[in-house]
N, C-alpha and C positions, 0 to 999 in steps of 0.2 A: 478126846481132840490132841490132846497135849496143850502145853503151857503157850500157846499161839499170844502173841501182839502184834498193834499197828507196826507199818513199818516205816526202819528194816525189823524186819521179824525174828523173833526167837523162838527154840524149839529145844529142847535139850541144852545142849551148851553151843548148838550152832543158830545164826540166823540167818535169813533166806529175804532177799525181797519178793513182790509180786508176781514175779514171773515165773516163780520155781527155784531159783539158784540159789545154791549155799554159797556160804562166806569163803570156805575151803574150796568152793568149785565145783562140787558135786550138785545134785540137783534132785528135787522131790521125783516119790515113784510118781506114776499116774493118777493112784487113788488119791495118794496123799493134796497131789496139788490140786486136783478135785477139792477135796473135803477144806482145802486153804481156800480157793475161792470163794463156796459158796458160803466161807464164813467172811471174808474179805466181802461180798457184797453185804452180809445183815447186821455188818459191822457199821458202825454210826458214823465212822470214817470212810469218806468217800471224795474220789476223786470230783474238785472240782469243775463244773459242768463249763464250758467254753462259749463264753457271753456270743453272742450274733445281733448286731448292727441290723435292726433294720431300717429296709429301703429307704430313702425321701421321701414324704408323705408331695405329692403333686402342690406348686404353688396352688394359691388361692385365685380365681378369676380375677383379672383387674377390672375394675371398672371403667378407667378409660379406653380399657382396649376397645369397648366398644361405639370409642367415640371417635369417628374420624378426624382428621387434620389432615388439612389442606396441603396439599405436597406446592411449595413457591418455584420449584421450576419446569410443573408442566400447566399448559393453558386449558381453563374451564372455558365446554364449550359453549356456557350457557354465560357468558360474559358477554357483555357487546360488546368491546375490546374485539373478539376473536372473529375472526372473517376468515372462512372455508377460502384456500386454493382456488382458483379456477381448473378445472378440471383439463382447460384445453388451453394450451397455451398461441399463441398465434406468431405463424412463423412468415418471418420477412425474407424473403428471396430475394440476394445481388443477384441483379443483373442490369447491361451495359447504360438503360435507361436510371437507375437507384442505386446507388452506391453509395454505406454510412460512411466511407472512407475517403471521399472526394468530397469537394463545397459544391456545391450544387450551382451553378451560373445564373439561374434564376433567380434565386436567394441573392446573392449578392449583387446583381443588378439593382433590386429591391430596400436594400439596404442602401444603396448609396444612388439611390433612381432623384433625389435632386443638384445631384452635381451635374453639371454637362455634360455632355458627352464628347465636347471639344474640345474637352480643356484637355490639353495634355500631358497633365498629371495625373491624370486618371489614375494609373498605376498607382500609385501612393495608397488606395486605400485597399490593395488587394492581400488577401490575404497568404500568400505565394512568397510576398515580397518583404512579411510583419518580422521574420527572423531576422533578415541581413540589416530592415533598420534598424532593431534594437544594437545593433552593432557596429552600422559601417555611414558613415555621412552617406548622401548621396548629393551631386555640384549639379544646382538646378541654374537659368538663366531669367532675370528679371525681363516682363516684357513692357511691351509700355500701359501705361496707368494712369487714372488722372489724376488731378490734380486735388490735393487736399491729403495724399497721404504720405506715408514717410518713403511706400516703394515707389513714387515716382521720379525721385530725385536717382532712386537704380538702376533705371532702367540701363540694360545691358551690362548689369554687371550680377557676380556670379555669388550666388548665397549657397548655403549647404543643413541638412536637416540636420537637425538635436538631435542627439542620441542619451538617452535610447530611446525617447518617443519622441516622433517628428509631427504625436498631437500636445504637446504638452507640453510649455512653458514654464520657469522658474515659479512662475507667478498664480497659477493654476493653464487649464487644461484652454484648446483657443478654442474659435467660433468653428461652426462646425462649415465643413467647405475652404477654411482655411490649412496651413500647415506652419507648424512651428520652425525659423529655419532663425541659422547663425550666418552673422554678416559685418564686414571692416567697417567700420566709421569714416565716413569720408572726412568730417571732422579731426583734428588733430586729435593726439592725445587719450581718445579716448576710449583706444583699443576695441576689442570685438562686443558685438552688442548680440542681444537676441528681438526677433521678434515673430510677429505671424501673417503672412502676407495669403490671399484669395487663388486657391490652386489656378484657376486663370490666367494669374498673373506670371505665371512662372511656366518654366516647361526645363525638359530632360535635355542637362548639355553632352552631349558624344565628346566620346574623346580624341584626340587627339595629339600623336607622335606611336613612337613603338614602347613596349612594358607600362603600358598604364593599363590600370585594371578597371572593367567596367561591369555590369550588369546587364542582363537582358530583361528588356521593361518588357514583353507579350512575344506569344510565341508560343509553341512547346517547352523553349530554354530559357521559360519567365521564371527571373530568380536566379538565374545561375551565372557566377561570377566567373571571366573569362580573361586573358593579359592580351593586347594589341603583340602584334609583330609588323602588322601597316596600317594605319588610320590615316587618313590624310583629309583637311578640310574641305579641299575644293573634287573627294571624289566622294560616292554615294554608299561605296560599300565599305566596312574594317576586316578584316583578317586577324584570326588569332593564332596566336601560335601553334595552337594543332590541326592549325590549315582550313578553320572554319568559318564562314565568312555570313557575315549579319548588315541588314542596310543600320546606316547609323541613326535613321529613327526611330528601332530599335533598342537603343541602347542610352545608358546612364552611369556618365565616370562617376565614380567613386572617391571619394574625400579619402585627406591622411588622416583623419582621426576617424577611431576605431576603440571600443571598448573590446 
């Protein structure tokens, strides 16, 4: 066959590769190339086989996978604290007789049922005035009172509700049925004082004169503040700057002290 050897391969004076291409650019004939390939396959020098990486074997099943772990964010129906929500939610219809956004007059009456209806300052307990009482003083007039009380000596004098709570003194809450008020002491150099007085011994003071701020204490406009245009002591009706008219008995003068 000739003096062939492992590639580069030599035959005669020429060397050639396994493709049959000679160094001088020529090529082996078909018969020579066939014999060369057969000899190459029988030779101990062979092209190394390319190694193939076997596919990864599946991981062994974890023993902990079969053990369920509780979800801290889910509810367990078997828990005693878990209660199924009712399938039917009661529907409350808002009617003219029942409105959840309005104070029930019957409830308001029961709350202050022990306050006499004849008390002229019963309006101080109304929720429609609570916001105003927290910001403004209402002017009240002291009525005749029995002896042995501080207010017996202040008959026909004016007092004012405390701000921001007309039922709370500096020392604590007043007794039920009383109002916390401030007044000017009749003694010299003692200045303003505060104390509580029963509602039955005070009355609302209507405004007198023009430009006076007052609040309506009953009726549809209860809790509304107006300014007087005409308010005479000897007349039963007050006229506001807007032209509205109210009975004097349905009004109460606002004091200067506000918050």
